[in-house]
PAMIVEX-989477 format. One record per residue: x, y, z of N, C-alpha, C, O in turn; residue number from 1. Coordinates in steps of 0.1 Angstrom, whole numbers, plus 5000, padded with zeros to 4 digits. Layout:
<atoms>
+------+------+------+-------+-------+-------+------+------+------+------+------+------+-----+
| n_c1 | n_c2 | n_c3 | ca_c1 | ca_c2 | ca_c3 | c_c1 | c_c2 | c_c3 | o_c1 | o_c2 | o_c3 | seq |
+------+------+------+-------+-------+-------+------+------+------+------+------+------+-----+
|    X |    Y |    Z |     X |     Y |     Z |    X |    Y |    Z |    X |    Y |    Z | NUM |
...
+------+------+------+-------+-------+-------+------+------+------+------+------+------+-----+
</atoms>
This chain:
<atoms>
+------+------+------+-------+-------+-------+------+------+------+------+------+------+-----+
| n_c1 | n_c2 | n_c3 | ca_c1 | ca_c2 | ca_c3 | c_c1 | c_c2 | c_c3 | o_c1 | o_c2 | o_c3 | seq |
+------+------+------+-------+-------+-------+------+------+------+------+------+------+-----+
| 0390 | 6370 | 9750 |  0394 |  6353 |  9756 | 0393 | 6346 | 9748 | 0404 | 6341 | 9745 |   1 |
| 0382 | 6343 | 9739 |  0379 |  6329 |  9731 | 0390 | 6326 | 9729 | 0398 | 6319 | 9735 |   2 |
| 0389 | 6338 | 9715 |  0411 |  6343 |  9707 | 0426 | 6335 | 9708 | 0436 | 6332 | 9702 |   3 |
| 0418 | 6336 | 9723 |  0436 |  6334 |  9725 | 0436 | 6320 | 9737 | 0446 | 6318 | 9744 |   4 |
| 0426 | 6312 | 9737 |  0423 |  6299 |  9747 | 0428 | 6292 | 9731 | 0434 | 6297 | 9722 |   5 |
| 0424 | 6279 | 9732 |  0429 |  6270 |  9732 | 0414 | 6258 | 9719 | 0418 | 6249 | 9712 |   6 |
| 0398 | 6264 | 9721 |  0390 |  6267 |  9719 | 0389 | 6268 | 9707 | 0387 | 6279 | 9702 |   7 |
| 0388 | 6257 | 9700 |  0383 |  6254 |  9685 | 0372 | 6265 | 9688 | 0366 | 6264 | 9698 |   8 |
| 0368 | 6279 | 9676 |  0356 |  6286 |  9674 | 0358 | 6294 | 9657 | 0367 | 6302 | 9654 |   9 |
| 0347 | 6289 | 9648 |  0349 |  6297 |  9632 | 0334 | 6302 | 9634 | 0325 | 6299 | 9640 |  10 |
| 0339 | 6316 | 9621 |  0326 |  6323 |  9630 | 0320 | 6322 | 9615 | 0323 | 6315 | 9606 |  11 |
| 0310 | 6331 | 9616 |  0307 |  6336 |  9603 | 0311 | 6332 | 9590 | 0311 | 6324 | 9581 |  12 |
| 0315 | 6343 | 9593 |  0328 |  6346 |  9578 | 0337 | 6334 | 9569 | 0338 | 6332 | 9557 |  13 |
| 0341 | 6326 | 9580 |  0355 |  6320 |  9582 | 0335 | 6304 | 9569 | 0334 | 6298 | 9559 |  14 |
| 0327 | 6305 | 9579 |  0325 |  6295 |  9579 | 0312 | 6294 | 9562 | 0304 | 6287 | 9556 |  15 |
| 0318 | 6306 | 9562 |  0306 |  6318 |  9549 | 0312 | 6312 | 9529 | 0306 | 6314 | 9518 |  16 |
| 0330 | 6301 | 9536 |  0331 |  6295 |  9521 | 0338 | 6283 | 9526 | 0339 | 6278 | 9538 |  17 |
| 0343 | 6279 | 9515 |  0343 |  6264 |  9511 | 0358 | 6258 | 9520 | 0361 | 6247 | 9524 |  18 |
| 0364 | 6269 | 9519 |  0375 |  6265 |  9525 | 0375 | 6269 | 9544 | 0384 | 6263 | 9551 |  19 |
| 0369 | 6274 | 9549 |  0363 |  6274 |  9564 | 0355 | 6258 | 9564 | 0358 | 6249 | 9571 |  20 |
| 0349 | 6258 | 9559 |  0339 |  6242 |  9557 | 0346 | 6228 | 9555 | 0342 | 6216 | 9557 |  21 |
| 0360 | 6233 | 9549 |  0363 |  6225 |  9552 | 0374 | 6225 | 9559 | 0380 | 6214 | 9561 |  22 |
| 0380 | 6234 | 9564 |  0384 |  6234 |  9580 | 0379 | 6226 | 9594 | 0384 | 6219 | 9603 |  23 |
| 0364 | 6233 | 9590 |  0356 |  6226 |  9601 | 0354 | 6212 | 9602 | 0349 | 6207 | 9612 |  24 |
| 0358 | 6206 | 9590 |  0355 |  6193 |  9586 | 0364 | 6185 | 9588 | 0362 | 6173 | 9590 |  25 |
| 0378 | 6190 | 9589 |  0390 |  6185 |  9591 | 0388 | 6186 | 9608 | 0389 | 6175 | 9615 |  26 |
| 0386 | 6199 | 9614 |  0380 |  6198 |  9625 | 0383 | 6187 | 9637 | 0392 | 6183 | 9645 |  27 |
| 0366 | 6182 | 9629 |  0357 |  6174 |  9630 | 0358 | 6157 | 9630 | 0353 | 6148 | 9636 |  28 |
| 0365 | 6158 | 9622 |  0369 |  6142 |  9620 | 0387 | 6139 | 9631 | 0391 | 6129 | 9635 |  29 |
| 0393 | 6150 | 9632 |  0401 |  6148 |  9641 | 0400 | 6146 | 9657 | 0405 | 6140 | 9667 |  30 |
| 0384 | 6159 | 9654 |  0383 |  6158 |  9675 | 0371 | 6138 | 9669 | 0370 | 6131 | 9680 |  31 |
| 0368 | 6135 | 9665 |  0363 |  6123 |  9666 | 0365 | 6109 | 9663 | 0358 | 6099 | 9663 |  32 |
| 0383 | 6112 | 9659 |  0389 |  6097 |  9669 | 0393 | 6102 | 9680 | 0401 | 6095 | 9687 |  33 |
| 0390 | 6113 | 9684 |  0392 |  6111 |  9703 | 0383 | 6113 | 9713 | 0387 | 6115 | 9724 |  34 |
| 0364 | 6110 | 9706 |  0354 |  6110 |  9718 | 0345 | 6095 | 9717 | 0347 | 6084 | 9711 |  35 |
| 0336 | 6101 | 9726 |  0328 |  6084 |  9718 | 0320 | 6088 | 9716 | 0309 | 6082 | 9719 |  36 |
| 0320 | 6097 | 9710 |  0304 |  6108 |  9707 | 0302 | 6122 | 9705 | 0313 | 6128 | 9709 |  37 |
| 0294 | 6131 | 9701 |  0288 |  6138 |  9696 | 0272 | 6141 | 9697 | 0263 | 6135 | 9691 |  38 |
| 0273 | 6157 | 9711 |  0264 |  6165 |  9709 | 0262 | 6174 | 9706 | 0271 | 6182 | 9710 |  39 |
| 0251 | 6181 | 9695 |  0250 |  6192 |  9685 | 0242 | 6198 | 9694 | 0231 | 6194 | 9699 |  40 |
| 0249 | 6212 | 9696 |  0238 |  6224 |  9708 | 0243 | 6232 | 9695 | 0253 | 6230 | 9688 |  41 |
| 0232 | 6243 | 9694 |  0234 |  6254 |  9681 | 0222 | 6265 | 9691 | 0211 | 6263 | 9695 |  42 |
| 0235 | 6279 | 9692 |  0221 |  6291 |  9696 | 0216 | 6291 | 9688 | 0216 | 6279 | 9684 |  43 |
| 0212 | 6296 | 9681 |  0197 |  6301 |  9671 | 0206 | 6317 | 9672 | 0207 | 6322 | 9661 |  44 |
| 0210 | 6323 | 9679 |  0217 |  6334 |  9681 | 0226 | 6338 | 9668 | 0229 | 6349 | 9663 |  45 |
| 0231 | 6326 | 9666 |  0248 |  6327 |  9654 | 0238 | 6327 | 9641 | 0243 | 6326 | 9630 |  46 |
| 0222 | 6329 | 9642 |  0220 |  6329 |  9626 | 0217 | 6343 | 9620 | 0210 | 6349 | 9629 |  47 |
| 0218 | 6350 | 9610 |  0220 |  6368 |  9612 | 0206 | 6367 | 9611 | 0198 | 6358 | 9608 |  48 |
| 0205 | 6386 | 9620 |  0193 |  6392 |  9626 | 0189 | 6398 | 9607 | 0189 | 6410 | 9605 |  49 |
| 0187 | 6390 | 9597 |  0180 |  6391 |  9583 | 0179 | 6385 | 9579 | 0178 | 6384 | 9566 |  50 |
| 0178 | 6372 | 9589 |  0159 |  6364 |  9591 | 0145 | 6364 | 9598 | 0137 | 6355 | 9600 |  51 |
| 0146 | 6381 | 9601 |  0144 |  6377 |  9610 | 0136 | 6366 | 9626 | 0126 | 6366 | 9633 |  52 |
| 0148 | 6359 | 9623 |  0143 |  6346 |  9632 | 0139 | 6353 | 9649 | 0148 | 6360 | 9655 |  53 |
| 0127 | 6352 | 9656 |  0121 |  6342 |  9666 | 0137 | 6343 | 9677 | 0142 | 6331 | 9679 |  54 |
| 0146 | 6354 | 9685 |  0157 |  6344 |  9688 | 0159 | 6361 | 9701 | 0155 | 6372 | 9699 |  55 |
| 0167 | 6357 | 9715 |  0172 |  6365 |  9721 | 0174 | 6373 | 9715 | 0166 | 6382 | 9712 |  56 |
| 0190 | 6371 | 9710 |  0199 |  6381 |  9704 | 0201 | 6380 | 9691 | 0212 | 6374 | 9688 |  57 |
| 0194 | 6385 | 9681 |  0199 |  6384 |  9666 | 0222 | 6392 | 9659 | 0231 | 6401 | 9660 |  58 |
| 0220 | 6382 | 9655 |  0233 |  6384 |  9656 | 0233 | 6392 | 9637 | 0229 | 6389 | 9626 |  59 |
| 0241 | 6405 | 9647 |  0240 |  6413 |  9623 | 0253 | 6406 | 9616 | 0264 | 6408 | 9621 |  60 |
| 0252 | 6400 | 9606 |  0267 |  6395 |  9595 | 0268 | 6380 | 9606 | 0279 | 6375 | 9608 |  61 |
| 0255 | 6372 | 9614 |  0260 |  6357 |  9619 | 0254 | 6354 | 9606 | 0251 | 6360 | 9596 |  62 |
| 0253 | 6339 | 9613 |  0259 |  6326 |  9593 | 0239 | 6329 | 9588 | 0232 | 6334 | 9597 |  63 |
| 0234 | 6326 | 9578 |  0222 |  6326 |  9572 | 0229 | 6313 | 9571 | 0241 | 6310 | 9573 |  64 |
| 0211 | 6304 | 9565 |  0202 |  6290 |  9576 | 0214 | 6287 | 9571 | 0224 | 6286 | 9577 |  65 |
| 0214 | 6283 | 9555 |  0218 |  6277 |  9546 | 0236 | 6269 | 9551 | 0241 | 6258 | 9548 |  66 |
| 0243 | 6283 | 9559 |  0257 |  6279 |  9561 | 0255 | 6272 | 9577 | 0263 | 6267 | 9585 |  67 |
| 0238 | 6275 | 9579 |  0245 |  6264 |  9596 | 0240 | 6255 | 9595 | 0240 | 6250 | 9606 |  68 |
| 0230 | 6246 | 9582 |  0233 |  6235 |  9576 | 0239 | 6227 | 9572 | 0239 | 6215 | 9573 |  69 |
| 0246 | 6235 | 9566 |  0260 |  6230 |  9559 | 0272 | 6219 | 9574 | 0276 | 6208 | 9576 |  70 |
| 0272 | 6240 | 9587 |  0280 |  6232 |  9591 | 0275 | 6220 | 9601 | 0282 | 6211 | 9605 |  71 |
| 0260 | 6220 | 9603 |  0259 |  6210 |  9615 | 0258 | 6202 | 9603 | 0251 | 6211 | 9599 |  72 |
| 0258 | 6196 | 9597 |  0259 |  6182 |  9583 | 0273 | 6175 | 9583 | 0274 | 6163 | 9581 |  73 |
| 0287 | 6188 | 9585 |  0295 |  6184 |  9589 | 0293 | 6179 | 9597 | 0293 | 6166 | 9596 |  74 |
| 0292 | 6186 | 9609 |  0293 |  6177 |  9626 | 0290 | 6161 | 9619 | 0296 | 6150 | 9616 |  75 |
| 0274 | 6169 | 9618 |  0267 |  6150 |  9623 | 0274 | 6144 | 9616 | 0276 | 6134 | 9624 |  76 |
| 0285 | 6138 | 9599 |  0290 |  6137 |  9590 | 0303 | 6128 | 9600 | 0304 | 6115 | 9602 |  77 |
| 0310 | 6137 | 9603 |  0317 |  6135 |  9615 | 0318 | 6129 | 9626 | 0328 | 6124 | 9632 |  78 |
| 0300 | 6128 | 9633 |  0297 |  6123 |  9644 | 0297 | 6107 | 9641 | 0299 | 6098 | 9649 |  79 |
| 0295 | 6107 | 9628 |  0289 |  6091 |  9622 | 0309 | 6083 | 9621 | 0312 | 6071 | 9623 |  80 |
| 0317 | 6091 | 9620 |  0330 |  6083 |  9627 | 0330 | 6080 | 9637 | 0339 | 6071 | 9638 |  81 |
| 0326 | 6083 | 9647 |  0330 |  6078 |  9658 | 0318 | 6066 | 9663 | 0308 | 6062 | 9657 |  82 |
| 0324 | 6062 | 9680 |  0319 |  6043 |  9684 | 0301 | 6046 | 9682 | 0292 | 6039 | 9678 |  83 |
| 0302 | 6061 | 9691 |  0279 |  6060 |  9690 | 0275 | 6076 | 9678 | 0265 | 6083 | 9678 |  84 |
| 0286 | 6076 | 9672 |  0274 |  6084 |  9660 | 0269 | 6104 | 9674 | 0274 | 6110 | 9684 |  85 |
| 0258 | 6103 | 9665 |  0253 |  6120 |  9668 | 0239 | 6112 | 9683 | 0229 | 6104 | 9683 |  86 |
| 0250 | 6122 | 9696 |  0239 |  6115 |  9710 | 0232 | 6124 | 9699 | 0230 | 6120 | 9687 |  87 |
| 0228 | 6136 | 9705 |  0216 |  6141 |  9703 | 0213 | 6156 | 9697 | 0223 | 6161 | 9702 |  88 |
| 0209 | 6163 | 9693 |  0213 |  6180 |  9693 | 0200 | 6190 | 9701 | 0188 | 6186 | 9700 |  89 |
| 0202 | 6200 | 9707 |  0194 |  6212 |  9709 | 0197 | 6220 | 9702 | 0208 | 6222 | 9697 |  90 |
| 0179 | 6229 | 9697 |  0188 |  6245 |  9697 | 0186 | 6252 | 9703 | 0173 | 6252 | 9703 |  91 |
| 0190 | 6261 | 9711 |  0186 |  6273 |  9720 | 0187 | 6287 | 9709 | 0188 | 6289 | 9697 |  92 |
| 0184 | 6297 | 9726 |  0178 |  6309 |  9729 | 0166 | 6317 | 9718 | 0163 | 6328 | 9715 |  93 |
| 0157 | 6299 | 9711 |  0152 |  6308 |  9706 | 0133 | 6311 | 9711 | 0126 | 6302 | 9715 |  94 |
| 0129 | 6324 | 9710 |  0125 |  6336 |  9720 | 0108 | 6336 | 9710 | 0101 | 6346 | 9708 |  95 |
| 0104 | 6321 | 9705 |  0092 |  6322 |  9704 | 0085 | 6338 | 9710 | 0090 | 6346 | 9717 |  96 |
| 0070 | 6337 | 9703 |  0061 |  6346 |  9707 | 0070 | 6360 | 9713 | 0067 | 6361 | 9725 |  97 |
| 0079 | 6369 | 9710 |  0079 |  6381 |  9714 | 0082 | 6386 | 9698 | 0094 | 6391 | 9696 |  98 |
| 0077 | 6387 | 9693 |  0065 |  6394 |  9681 | 0082 | 6397 | 9668 | 0086 | 6408 | 9665 |  99 |
| 0085 | 6385 | 9664 |  0099 |  6386 |  9654 | 0090 | 6371 | 9649 | 0081 | 6365 | 9656 | 100 |
| 0096 | 6368 | 9636 |  0082 |  6355 |  9627 | 0086 | 6341 | 9637 | 0098 | 6336 | 9636 | 101 |
| 0082 | 6338 | 9641 |  0079 |  6325 |  9650 | 0083 | 6311 | 9635 | 0093 | 6305 | 9632 | 102 |
| 0070 | 6313 | 9631 |  0075 |  6304 |  9618 | 0079 | 6299 | 9615 | 0078 | 6287 | 9615 | 103 |
| 0088 | 6309 | 9607 |  0103 |  6310 |  9602 | 0110 | 6300 | 9617 | 0110 | 6288 | 9618 | 104 |
| 0113 | 6304 | 9622 |  0121 |  6301 |  9631 | 0120 | 6286 | 9633 | 0131 | 6280 | 9632 | 105 |
| 0107 | 6279 | 9637 |  0105 |  6272 |  9646 | 0112 | 6259 | 9626 | 0118 | 6248 | 9626 | 106 |
| 0108 | 6266 | 9617 |  0107 |  6258 |  9607 | 0126 | 6261 | 9607 | 0131 | 6249 | 9604 | 107 |
| 0136 | 6271 | 9608 |  0150 |  6265 |  9612 | 0150 | 6253 | 9614 | 0151 | 6243 | 9608 | 108 |
| 0149 | 6259 | 9630 |  0146 |  6249 |  9643 | 0153 | 6232 | 9632 | 0165 | 6227 | 9630 | 109 |
| 0136 | 6228 | 9628 |  0131 |  6217 |  9623 | 0147 | 6213 | 9608 | 0152 | 6202 | 9604 | 110 |
| 0150 | 6225 | 9604 |  0162 |  6225 |  9595 | 0164 | 6218 | 9599 | 0162 | 6206 | 9599 | 111 |
| 0176 | 6230 | 9606 |  0184 |  6218 |  9618 | 0192 | 6206 | 9618 | 0201 | 6199 | 9614 | 112 |
| 0172 | 6207 | 9629 |  0180 |  6194 |  9632 | 0182 | 6185 | 9621 | 0193 | 6181 | 9618 | 113 |
| 0168 | 6180 | 9616 |  0170 |  6175 |  9606 | 0184 | 6170 | 9596 | 0189 | 6159 | 9592 | 114 |
| 0187 | 6178 | 9595 |  0204 |  6189 |  9590 | 0215 | 6179 | 9597 | 0226 | 6178 | 9591 | 115 |
| 0214 | 6174 | 9608 |  0223 |  6168 |  9621 | 0216 | 6155 | 9626 | 0225 | 6147 | 9630 | 116 |
| 0207 | 6151 | 9626 |  0198 |  6134 |  9631 | 0192 | 6131 | 9612 | 0182 | 6124 | 9612 | 117 |
| 0194 | 6134 | 9606 |  0195 |  6125 |  9592 | 0202 | 6112 | 9588 | 0201 | 6108 | 9577 | 118 |
+------+------+------+-------+-------+-------+------+------+------+------+------+------+-----+
</atoms>
């Protein structure tokens, strides 16, 4: 349903390359001209399960943390072009205390937040 909709979506494979990140940047700049501000909500389930993240539903073949940080940075840069800029950042689906790498997950959240709000 998502693929058939008008919702823009960028998968892990696409964002892992320069062309995909350029596409995200172009989309974000086009949207930035039509909105008053951005809010970035990042679902930690999108991160590749190989990271051992403490998340609800680890994603096989998901985004590397480096790719996720780059994508969030691209959105933050586009948000800077709006009148209000980046209004906020939120990370969702953390499941700290459920037997996975809690410390790495908390650090990943901090790194993503820094990319969004720096």
